[in-house]
C-alpha positions, 0 to 999 in steps of 0.5 A, a space after each residue: 854207119 859213122 866210123 872213125 878208123 884208128 891209125 892201125 886200120 888201113 886205107 883199103 879198109 876205109 875205101 871198102 867201107 865207104 863203098 859199102 855206104 859207111 861215113 868213114 874218117 881216118 884219123 890220119 885225115 885229121 892230121 897227126 895221130 893225137 894219142 888214144 885218149 884224144 882219138 876216143 874223144 874225137 870219135 865221141 865229138 863226131 858221133 862216130 864208132 871207133 874201129 881199131 886194132 888197139 886193145 887200149 881203147 877198151 881199157 879207156 872205155 871200161 876201166 876209165 869210163 871214157 865216153 864213146 859211141 861204140 868201139 870195134 876192135 880187130 884182134 889177130 886179124 891181118 891188115 889185109 883182112 880188115 876190110 872183109 871182116 868189117 864190111 859184113 860184121 858192121 851190119 850184123 852188129 848195127 843194133 849193138 853198136 848203136 847202143 855203144 857196144 864194145 865188139 872184138 872181132 877175132 879170127 874164129 869168134 866175135 865178142 860183144 860187150 853191151 853198154 850198161 
């Protein structure tokens, strides 16, 4: 899976995702964080699913109809747990993500909002 990790997702998560076979770019690897709207545009341009802990991306996608290839948001998950939560769940929700779903991973549940 092609992923763009927002600045709030750490290096350890990137390394673990790469080890699991994912094509991962961290926004920090592209230079200074350009802001949420541009991060989402970069993900679109590079055909990558955005992984973030920031709820503002969902608003950009839903309220402002910003283009995206799928968004995974980690909510209430400690940074030390990002990698372990992502590795298995990305595979489990691959079909939804391929269709551009917005997925929120919380400690006790996963919410999926399919694209219309």
